[in-house]
N, C-alpha and C positions, 0 to 999 in steps of 0.2 A: 714101753709106752712112749709116745711122741712127746718131745719137749714142748711146753707151752711158750708162746711168744714172750710173755711177760717175764718168765723165768730166765729165758735166754738173754733178754735185755738186761735184766738185773745182774746176771753173771758177767756179761760183757762190760758193764759199766763198773762193777767191782774190780775187774782187771785193770781198768783205767786208773782206779784210785791207787793201785800198787805202784804206778809210774809217776804220778803227780809229785811235783816238787823238784825233781832232778831235770825236768826238760818241759817244754810247752807241748800243747797238743799236736802241733805240726810235726813234732818229732816223735812223741810216743805213740802216735797213730801207727807208725811203721811196724813197731813191735806187736801191738795188739792185733793188727790186721793179719800180720804174718803168722802169728799162732792160731788165729781163727782159721786162716787159710789151711795151714797143715793139719788142724784137727779135723776139718770138713773133708779134705781129700783122703785122710787116712780113714775116717769113718765110712766114707762112701765107697772107696776104691780098693782098700786092702783085701788081698785074697781073691779079687775078681780077675780071672784071666782074660776077660773080654773088655776090661775097663779102658777108658780113653787115656787115663794116666795110670803109670805103674807106681805102686808104693813098695819100694824095694826093702829088703832085710836091712835093718840098721838105718832107715830113712823114713819112719813112720812117727806119728805123734806119741805112740806108746814108748818109743825109745827116747823121746824128749821127757815124757813123764818119769821115766826111770831115773832120770838125772837129779830129781829133787834132792837137796842136801849135798850134792856133789860139790867139792871145792873148786872144780873146773867146769861148773855147769855152763857158763857162758860160752867157752870155746867149744865144748861138746855140742851144745845146741846148734851151733854154727855148723859143725860137722854133720850132724843128722840131717839138717836142712840141705846141706850141700849134697848129700848122697841122693836124696829125693830130687833135687834140681838136675844133677848130673844125669840121672836116669831118664828124665823126661826133657832134656834139652833146655832147661829153664835157668841155666846158670846166670844169665844176664839179669834175672829178677832178684837174686840174693848175693850175699857176700859183700855188700858195700857198707860204708859208714853209716847209711841211713837205717839199716837193719842188723847191725853187728851186735849180737847178743853178748859180746865179750867187751863192750865199750865201757871202760871204767869211768869216763868222764860223764857219761849219761846214766849208767846203772850202778855206780858205786863200786867200791873196792872191797876185796875180801868178803867178810861175812855179810856186809850190807848187799853186795851183789847176789851172793847165794840165797840170802833170805828173800830178797825181792823177786828174783827169778823163780825161786821154788813156790813162792805164793802164787805168783802170776800163773805158772804152769798148772798148779793145783786148781785153779779156778776153771780153766778150760777142761781139765781132766774130768771135772764133774758134770760136763755137758755132753749129751749123746746127740750128735748131729746126723745120725744115719736117716732119720725121718725128716728129711729137708722140706718136703711138701706134705702138708696135712690140711685136709678139708679145704683144698684149693689155695692155700697160703703158700708163699714162697718164703719160708722162715729165714733161710740164710740171706736171701736177698733183702728181705725187710731189715734183718739184723745189721747188714753191711751198710744200708742206707741209714739206719738209726745212728750207727757209729759215725758215718761221714757227716751227718747233719750236726752232731754234737761236737765233733772235732772242728768243723768250720766255725761253729759258735765260739768255741773256747779258744781257737787260734787267733781270733781277732780279724778285723776287717781286711787286713792285707793278705791273709792266708786262706781266704774262702774260695780261691779260684778252682780248687779241685773238686768242687761239688756245686751242682745246680739243683736247687730244691725240686723235689718230686712233683710238686704241683705244677711248676712251670715246664718241667720236662714232659708232663703228660699233655699240656697244651700244644707244645711243638709236635709231639708225636701225632696228635689228632690233626692239626692243621696241614701237616706235610702231605697227608693224603695216603697213608699207609692204611689198608683195610684187611678184612679177612681174605679177600681175593687176591692179595699181593703174593706173588710167587717167590719160592725160596731162592731162586737164582737172581732176584732183583737185588739191587746193592743200595746200601745207605753209607754215608760218609759224614765223619765229623773231623775237621781239619785241626780242631783244638780240643781234643776229646776229654781232657781232664781225667777224672776217675771212671769215665765211660757211662755215666748215668743217662745222659741224653740218648746215646746209641741203644742202650738196653731198654729204655721206655719206648723207643720207636719199634725195636724188635718184638716187644710185648703186643703190639697191635697186629702183628702178622702170626696167626696161629701156626702157619707152615714154616715160619722162620724167615730169616733174611740173611743175605751175605753182608757182614759187617767189616768196614774199613775205617781206620782212624789213624791220626797222627797227633803226637803230643811233645812238646819240646822239653818239659821238666822231667828229669829222671825219676825221681821218687813218685811223682804223680802217674808217670806211665806204669811204674810197677803196680801202683793200686788199681789201674785200669785193667792191666793184665790179669791180676788176681780176681778182680771183679768179674770179668768175663767168665773165667773158670768157675766161680762160685755160682754164676747164673747158668751154667751148662752151655756156655757159648765158647767152647774151647777153639773153635775153628776161626774165631774173630781175628782179623788182621790188623794189628796195631803197631805203628813204627814210631820210633823215638827220633825226632829231629825238628828243626825249625821249619814249619810248613811254608812260610813266605819266601825264605831265602833258599830252602832246599827241599821242595816238596817231593815226597818219595813215590807217590802213586802216579804212574805214567803209563800211557799206551805204548805199543811196540814202536811207533814213530818218534817217540820222545815228547810228545805233546802230553798235557795233563790228562789223567784217566777221568773218563766221564761216568757219572753215577746216576742212578734213578732218583735217589732222594739224598738230601743233605741236611743236617741240623748242626747248629754251633751256638756256643755261648763264649765268643772270643774275649780276651782281656780287654776291658773298656779303655778306649783311647790310648792304645799301647804306643808309647813314645819312640820306641827303638825298632819299629817294624821294618824300617827300610835299610838297617844294617844287613849288608850282603845282598841287597836287591837292587838290580839296575832297572829302575822304573822305565826310562826312555827306551832301553833295549831289552826289555823283558822277553826272554825266549819263549815264554808261554802266552805272550800277548794278553795278559790279565787286565791291563789298564788302558784298553781302547776307549773306555768312556771317560778317561780323565785320570791324572796323577793325584792320588791322595796327598794331603799335606804331610811333610817330612815327620812332624812330631805327633801325628795322630793317625792311628792305624785302623780306625773303624771300618772305612771304606775299603781299605786294603784287603781285609778278610772277606768282606762282602763280594768284592770283585773276584777274589780267588774262588769263592764258592760258586759264583755265577758261571765261571769258566769251567768248573769241575762237574757241571750238570750235563746230562744228555739233553738232546733237543726236546725231549718231552719231560725232562727232569723238574723236580719241585724241591725247594728248600725252605726252611724257616730258621731265622738267625736272630739271636738276642743282641741288641746294641743299645747304647745309651741314647736317651731321648733326643740328644742334641743333633743327631744325624738327620733329623727331620727338618731342622731349622738353620743350621750353621751355613754361613756364606762362603764366597770365594771358590776355592777349588772343590770344596764338597758340594757346593750348590750346582756347580757345572755337572758333576758326576750324577747328582740326583736328578737333575733336569734330563740328562741323557738317558737314564735308566727309565724314567717315566715315559719319555717319548718313545723309547724302544718297546715299552709294554712288558717289561721284565718283572715289575712289581705288581703282584696280585692283590696284596692286602697289607695293611698295617695295623697292628694291635698294640694299643697302649698299655702299659703296665704301670701299676702304682709304685711308689718309692719303698725302700726297705724290704724288698722281697728277696734280695740276695745277701750273701754274707760278705760281700765286698762292699764298694762304695754304695751309700744309701740313696743314690740319685735315681730318679725315675728312668725306666727303660722302655723298649718297644720291641716287638717281634716284626721283623721284615720278612714277608712271605714272598718268595720268588717263584715264578712259573715260567719255564722256557717255552712251554706249549702255548702260552698266551691265553 
């Protein structure tokens, strides 16, 4: 019988209760989502010779479940996950301090760790995730989104950067111009992809699929994005970890920035350190031809990077703080040049308190290279 959405949510939130107290939500999300990921791939792919991911002997969730009550449960969970990761070339997703199941500082020592992890594993053991999609619902995707939303709320305002609310993501997916006619070989890009929620919402608008590209600077957030793509059956999504402004990864054969059909982004608002490692006056990618953004405010730096990353017919939708519409000096010059060039197709005002970051009002800047 397919698991009900409410039952899944209840089980997942109960798993969070097992970890509260020793760490805040920005830390325990890594453990909960890692186990969700392992349970999902094991239920879906184990024993399938044609599966996109291989679940090897000794590297499945059942092997984790067998460790309940084991005095070395933390270390052995790490080894089970390590076997799965090595088999699928995913070593860079696991085995770090963020998702170390043998971390005594976060999970307790001795019997405390054994009990906590045994209870946590037991909660996931009771959920059957083989029926991911039932009656048109994406149960795993919805569950992941449910957890991310609650993690962002519990983590506090400074930790919400890894998640863009679904309602806002859907608006960007609609206005960027992806439709049922969009081809599978067309590309979508997010230079600050966070947990990947924006990219996934855009892909949802294209029934044939899209070629997904992204870049994310924060390691643990990049890991979440990689897992999120797999949970949503977008295993081929190309996500890179590095600083987009100082070291953009996606390039053409001639070394210029790769051009995409669509782009969406929710960059960190008014990022103060954006210019670290960036030579504005001698930028090899010529991103700042409309003007140099202020040293301590990166809003227009991300916007100009995205504009340069679009094909001649490309379209983008970018979330930025409302101040980009009114601030003067360098930003006013950039804004004037963009308007004169005809790159800005529309501006959509958003009310305050939509995001889990600062409660300031924001807007969506819609770019259209085709005019």
